[in-house]
C-alpha positions, 0 to 999 in steps of 0.5 A: 514428733518434731523432737524425733525429727530433730534427733534423727538429724542430730543423732550424735546428741544422743551419744553425747548425752550418754557419754556424759553419764560415763564422765559422771561415772569416771568422776564418781569412780563407779565400779558397777561391774564387780571387781573392776576397780580391784582388777585395775589396781591389780593390773597396774603392775603389768603396766609398770612392768612394760613402762619401766622395762624394755618390751623384751624384758617385760615379755620375759617376766610376763606370766612368770612368778609375780606376774601371773595373769590370764590376759595378753601382754599386748594391752599392757605394752601399749598402756605402759608406753602411753604411761611414759608420756601421760599420767594414769589419771589422764589415761583414765580419761582417755580410756573412757572414750572406749564407750563412745567408740563401741557405741558408735561403731555398733551404730555404723554397723546397724546403719549398714544392716538396717538401712531402712531404720531411722538414725534415732532408733538405731542410735538408741539401740547402739547406745544401750551399751552405755547401760552395760555394767561391763562398758561403764566399769571398763570405761572407768577402770581400763581393761583389755576386754573393752578395747577388744570388743571395739576392734571386733565390732570394727571388724564386723563393720568391714565384714558387713561391707564385704557382704554388701559389695558385689565387686570381687576385688572390693570384697577381697580388700574388705576380707583382708581388712576384716582379718587385720582388725580381728587379729588386732582385737585378738591380741587385745583380748585373745578369746575373740580370735575364735571368730576367725573360724566364722569369718574363714568359713564365709570367706571360703564360700566367696573366693577361689582357693588361691585368694582364700589361701592368702587370707589363711596365710595372713592369719598365720602371719599375724598369729606368729608373735602370739604362737612364739610367746605361748611356746616360751610361756606355755598356756599360762592363760588357763591357770587359775589364779588363787583357786585350788581347782583341778584342770578337769573341773576348769575345762568341764565342757558341760559347765560351759555349755549349760551356763553360757547357753543360759547367759545367751538366753538371758541377754537375748530376752529383750531382742526376741518377740515371745509371741513370734518365738512361740509360733516358731517353736510350735511349728519347728519342734519335732519329737525326735529333737525333743527327746534328744534335747531332754537326754542331752540335758540329763547328761549335761546336768549329771556332769555339771559341777560349777559351784555357787559363789559370789566370786565365780560368776555363773550368770543370772539363772545360775545364781537365781536357781541356787539362791531361790531353790538351793539347787540347780534344777531350775538352771537345768530347766532353763538349759532345756528351754534354751536348746528348744528355742535355739533349735527353732530360732537358728533355723538350721543355719550353719552360721548360727551354730558356728557363732554359738559354739564360738561363744561356748569354746571362747571361755577356756578358763574356769570362771564364767562371768557376765562381762564376757557376754553382755555386749557381745551377745547384743552385737552378735544378735543384731549383726551376725546371727541369721535371725529375722530381727525385723520380725522378732524385734523391730515388729514390736511396738515398744521393743526399744523401750523394753530393751532399755527397761531390761538393761536398766533393771540388769544394771540396777541389779548389778549395782545393788547385788550385794544388798540382794544377796543379803536379803535372799540369804536372810 
């Protein structure tokens, strides 16, 4: 009991302990996220492009022959500039701090939303990000996604302050700050820009047309450089690097709906009380929706053509279905279950469906990787989804312990997945 009281006052020690594990990962060159190390060395040429050339010349070549990449140039411009003054080794050490920034900003958001919970419990919830293969790997091997997530969480922090404020002028100030940080997150990692629809929908409900128009104009103003860049380079970010796949397959919405829905379900497993969830399903489900869900699952399954590969991602249920059963019927069943659960848990609240659709449509490219969602889903469920986590999560006696067990198991599966693939195939 005394230890809990001590940690409740000195909660920063929890963050310190977990950050030490990141330092060890840096020292051991950990790459639990498959391909993180390879991606880092591949992307060094983009950093050198902006280090050795002017921004104008770098942007002229970026996305062209020899410099094809799906990412925004913003991260490489900043990294290239810093590389003029610091070595890549020093920058790697500095980059490792992104793990702490993500975890602590998440903690500050949790403090705003769950005021009655202790510092120690909220610290352990936020420090689960240190078990994420995405955060761990991208803290060692610099990549835009991690920094984009950080700035996005900061935008959520000011959005929660916006919700908590009862003063119109203060709410308006926070809405502008939210917009600015989301734009910054979007320039680092463009798919996050879709969350502007969520923010705008909620800002519109609070402001008169004149003030809301200013927020729209600010969004347009911030997007001008990106739109100008795209007008000169085209939609280079949907090109498929090294894969002979036609555009219709790449943009197949049924692939994205089935796989991303199953990924969301997978990462929400430790967050939802199964007993309470089943009660909700029994009381909320109706025969009309069930028939509609079955019909849509059949349609989506017939149009599903995302292949199994160790390289293309697809999420846990996608790989499990193929490796265990040799087909995707189990994945389709999981998708049907997911539709039923979402219908019950989302409680017909518009914000929940907006967030769900944003996650689906944010993955415009062909490949669908876990790294895009593991921490994002955790953050969205705790902070933005209108789901009663006091009932579904905090009411469980060992909820945090189970969450750590789940994420540690997932981390170990990721680290040893090549061995697992070998055992299942043989």
